[in-house]
N, C-alpha and C positions, 0 to 999 in steps of 0.2 A: 774255821768253819768247818774244815776237813775234821780235824779233833773232835767238835763236834759232834760229825756228823757218826766217826767211828765208836764213840761212846754211845751216843744215842740209837746203833744198831745193837747194843749189847741189852738194851731191854724195850729194844722195840717192840716183842709182840705185846708185852704188857703195856706200851704205851700209846697201839693201836688197840686194845681192848677197853684203856678209859676213855679212847677217842671215837668209840664206835656211834657212842648217843651223844655226842659233845655239839652235833647240831640242833638235838631236840628243844631243847633250852637250855642255853649256855649259861643263861643270866643266873640262873640258880644253883649253878653249883661250884665250888672254892675252890683254888687254883690250889693242886697238891704239890709235892715236894720234886715230883717230876716238871709241871710246869715253871716252877719257879729255877728250877735247875735249864730248862729251855731259854726261857726267859734273859738269865746271864748270858746262856750261848748269845744268844741275839746280840744280844748286849757288847760282847767283846766283839762281836764281830763286825760291830756299826761302832764302834772304839774313835772316836775323832770326829763323828758328824752332829750335829747339834739337834737331836729329835729323843722325844721322851717316849718310851713306849711303855704301855699299860695292856694289864690283862683283865679279861671280863671282870672280874668282882673287884678293880679298882687296883689290886696287884701290881707296884711298878719297883723295883728293887733298887734305884738312885733317883734323886729327885731330877728334878728339871735342869736341864743347861739353862750358863748365862742367860741363853738368847738363842730359844730351842726355832729351828725353824719350822717346825709340826711336832703332833703330838699324834701318834699313829693307837688305836686301840684295837687291842685284838679279840674278837666276840667269842671265839668259840677255841678249843682244845686244837682243833682238826685245821685251822687256819694255823695255830702254833705250830704245831707239827709241821705241815705244808712247809711252811718260811724256812723253815731249819734245814730240813731235806733239800731242797731246791729253792733257793731264797728267790730266784729269777719268773718261775713259774708261782710260787706258791705267794708271793706277792700279788703278780697280776690275777690269780684266780682267787685270793684273796678278797683283793679289792672290787674287782667285777661281781662276785657274788654275795658281796657285802659283808662278808664274813672280817673283814679289818677296814676300819675306815680312817682317813688324813684330816685331821683337824686342824688348820694351817695353811702353809703353801706349798702345793701338791709340786708346783714345777721345779719351786726350788728345793724340796726336799730329795727330787729326783734328781737334780742337780749336782746336790752334794752327795749323794750317794755316789754318781758317776764321777766327778771328780777323786774326792778321796779312797776309794775302792778301785783295788784292781779288777779286770775283769776275771771272773770266775766262772769255772768251767761248769756248763748246764747239764744235770744227767739228761734233760731231755733233748737238749742241742746236740749232745753227744750222739744220742742215739739215731736222731736225725740227719745230721752231717751229710750221710749218703743221699740224702733226697732233695737235693736244691738240683735249682734247672728242672730242667727233665725234658723225657720228647716231648711231642707236639703234643701229645694227648693230655699226657701231665701237664704241660706249661697251660695247655690252654683251661683245664681247671682247675688250676690258681689262678690267673687271672681271672676267670670267674668267682673265685671266691672273694675277691677284691672289688675290683673293677664292676663289677656288673649287677651291686647292691641296688645302684637304681640313678638314674642321673639326678632325680629332683634331692636324691639326698644331698650329693656332692656339691648342688646349685646353693645348698643352704649356707655353704661355708665358703666357696672357694671366691675368688675372681671373677668377672664377669665373661673372663673368655674361658671362664674353667681349664684353668693352668695348675696342673697338680704336681708341679716343680717347684725347684729353688728360685724367686725372684730376686732383681738386681737391683738393692736400695741403692743409684748412684748418687742421692741425695738423703739427708739425715731425714727430712721431712714429707718424704716420697709416700705414699697411698699403696696398698697392694695392689690395687688395677698398675696405676704408674709404673710401679716396681718391675710388674711382670711383663707390660708391654716394654719396661725397661731392658730385661732378660732375653723377649724375644729379638733384639735388635742389637744385642750384642755377643748372640750367637750369630745372626748376619754378620755384623763386620768380622768376627774372628775367624770365620767361612769364605771371608774376602769374595762375595756372590758376585755375578756380573749378569747383566739379562738376558735372557734368554739359554743360560745355561740348566741343566738338568740335577735333581736332587731326588736321594733320597732318603727317607726316613723310615725306621725301626724302632716303634714302639712311637704310638704319635699320640697317645689320647683321647682331646678329644677336639684335635685337629687346631688348635691355635696355632702354633706355630710355622704348619706346612702353609695355613693360608693367611699367616702375617707373611710368609716370605715367598710367595706368590702377590699379593694386594702392593705389596712396598718393594719388592727388589725382582720383579718382573723375570722369577724364574719358574716353568712349572717342576712339580712337585709329585710324587709317588711315594704313600705312609701305608707302614703294615703294622696291624695291631691285631691281637686276639679278642676283644673284647670287643662282643657283639653291640651292647647298649653307645661302647665311645662312636664305633663305627656308624652306627644309623647317625647319631647326633651330628657326626662332623660331616656325614655327607649333606644331611640336609641344611647344615649350616653353608656349606660350600653352594647348596642350590638357592639357597634365599640369597646370596651374597655375589651372584654370578662368577663364580670363580670354580665350576664344576669342570670348563674346559681345560683350566691349568691344574687343577690337583685330583690327583684319583687317591682313595681310600682303600686299602684293601683289605680283606677279614681274612689275615691267612698269617701265620707264623713266619719270622725272620730269617729262618733257616730257608725258605722256600721263594726268598728275593730273586730276581732275575731282572736282566736286564743289564745296561751300562748308565752310569751317571757320573758328575763333574765333583759334586760335594757330596757324602754321606754323614748323616746325624744321627744322633742317637741322645735322647734327652731321657734319663730315669729310665733305663731300660737292661742296664748291665747289669742290676740288682739283682735279677729277676732270672735271667741268663746262666748263673752257675756255675765253679769253675771246671768243670768237665766240659763244659759245652763254649769254653774261651776259644780255641781252637777252632770249632766252628762258626762262631761270630767272625772271627779274622780271615778265614775262608770265603767267609760272605762278601766283605769289604773289597778283599783282596779281588775277585773276580768280576765285583759288578763296577768298581773306581776303576776311573779312566788314566790310562797308563800313562798318560805325557801331562795331565794337571790336574790329576785329582788328591783333592783332601777332604779334610774330614775332623768332624767332632764328639768325641765322648764328655756323657755330662750325666756323673753317678755319686751315689754315698759312697765313703769309703769309709778306711782306718787308716791311722799310724801303722799299725802290723796286723799281720793276721790275727784273728780272732772269731771264737767261737761263736753261733749265732743265739739269740734270746730263743728258748724255746716256748715261750708265752707268743712273743710275736709270730715264731713260724705257727705256729697250733690256730691262732683267733684271726692274725692280720693279714702278714705276707708268707703263705706255704710256701717253702720252696726257695725261699730268697738266700741271698749270701752278697755279704758288702764287703770288697776286696781290697786291701791295701795298694795303694799306688803302685808296686810292684807288681806284685800278682795281674792286675790288671794289665799293665804295657807288655810284662812276660808271655801273660796268655793270649792277648788279641794282637797287637800290635807287632809285637819284636820278630815271631817267626814269619812274618810277612814282610818283612823289610823297612816298613813304614818309618820315616824320620817322625821325632817326636819335636815339635814346632814352638808350643808353648803349654806351659800348663801352670793352674791359677786352680789355687782353696779358697770356694767361697764359705767357708763356713760361719759366719757369722751372719752373712745374709742369709740361710738355710736354719739361724735360729732364729732372725726375726720373721721371716717368712712364715713358721709356725705358730710365733706367739698370735699373728695375726691369726691365722685358721683357728686354734684355739678359743681367740676370742669371740671369734664371730658363729664359733660351734657352740660356746656356752649360751652366746644370743638365743641360739634355735634348739635349746637343749629341750625342752620342752614339746617340740615339735617333732624331733627325733623320738626320743619315749615314744609319745603316741603312737609313732608310726610304728618302731620296733623295739621298744620294750625299755627298762632301767638297767638291765643287766647288759644290753648293744650298746646303750647309751657311754656306761661308765669302762666300758671298753674300750669305746674311741675317743672317752676321754684321757686315759693314762695312755693310750698308744702318742697321743700330740704331745701330751703335756713329758711323757717319755721321752720323744723324737726332739721337742724342743730340748730337753735336758742334756742330751747327748750330746747336741753342737754348742750348747752355752759351756758346758764341761771341756770340751774340749776328745771325746771318745770317738765323737762321728767326723768325718770330713765332707767337705764337697767340691771334688774334682770337675775341673775343666779340661779334658785335654785335646788339643789339636796338634793335626799329624798332617802329613801329604806323602805323595809318592817321594821317594830320596833322590831323582833326579830334575825336581819342579823348582824352577825359577821364578823368580820377578813379584815373592810373596814379600809385604809390607817389609819396610828396614826398619823402623822403629816401632813398639807398642802406642806411638803416641793417638794414631788414628780411632784408639779401641775406646777412646776417653772423650771422641768429642761428639 
């Protein structure tokens, strides 16, 4: 792909001129030698992936693979050049704008691409790399961009408790609702909670975990979140269920957490912190966690090795996100504060299945989503959910649960048997 880009730059001025009016009437124009050259470069870049590439006038340089997963139809020159220049953003923008279409299995295609092609640096991702996480004002804007789209939107495809993190499928035939309840219990068992203890939660979503811990484990919980809509939902639910005296939901940034707790938990927030602020999170945990018997759990999406972010995801789905390797998370958050890592587990297959459930429900509600937000929004979220499922299915993405404790803490479980009872 790098060689193709270098060659593309040589005639980019003429290519741009040719692409200027490409969006106006793509079906009326015939593919030129530049278009065929670009198509050939794309085919070389995806060699080995069972996909057929077809231009707007039907041009296809090779026949279909023996068992193609999908056919990608590129509807105009602008989409073609964008794919060659930055495949990540080019595919995302092209798909959501309708400048390219996928005929066949979208998840299967993205899985094959993720599995067979190495992670490539995206020019747009490289430009945005310094903007991961951010100060409180930026963090609030990033949260608002995604999580404040409206509770009614997320209710269309999440489970009944609005849990927007990886479920735990303890049995193959578990429903999404059952798997999310199992996840909440799994987290509680890993924390080894005792009645009367105090729990702090950083990034609480719609409050399902905090309410579950208070109801079933006899603890009190303070939970922090920057999403106003999520906090409002969580507070109303706590009031309805008679738990407002045991669960407090605070609309604020994790860096402003104060007080002391017996257990500190964060499920699905580390992805939004940014590498530059791992030390700040570690300082908060160290400052608030009981010195004698404090313990905690970090649950986060990660990677096998450090990698650049997707420019398209950063622009349209999760501004400022970063998915760390396990080493980055441990070195950045826990090790500088002297915490002992008690347990590490990777639930990658569980997240692939969780996303399959979400995508299926999203598709059932697609007409409603389109009516509320428009076709482009629907295609954007379909691609996001399908791409995330593909990332976990292929192994490009991981889901880590890291349990940690104060170094001197004794009395933790002797074996892992209790986790599975």
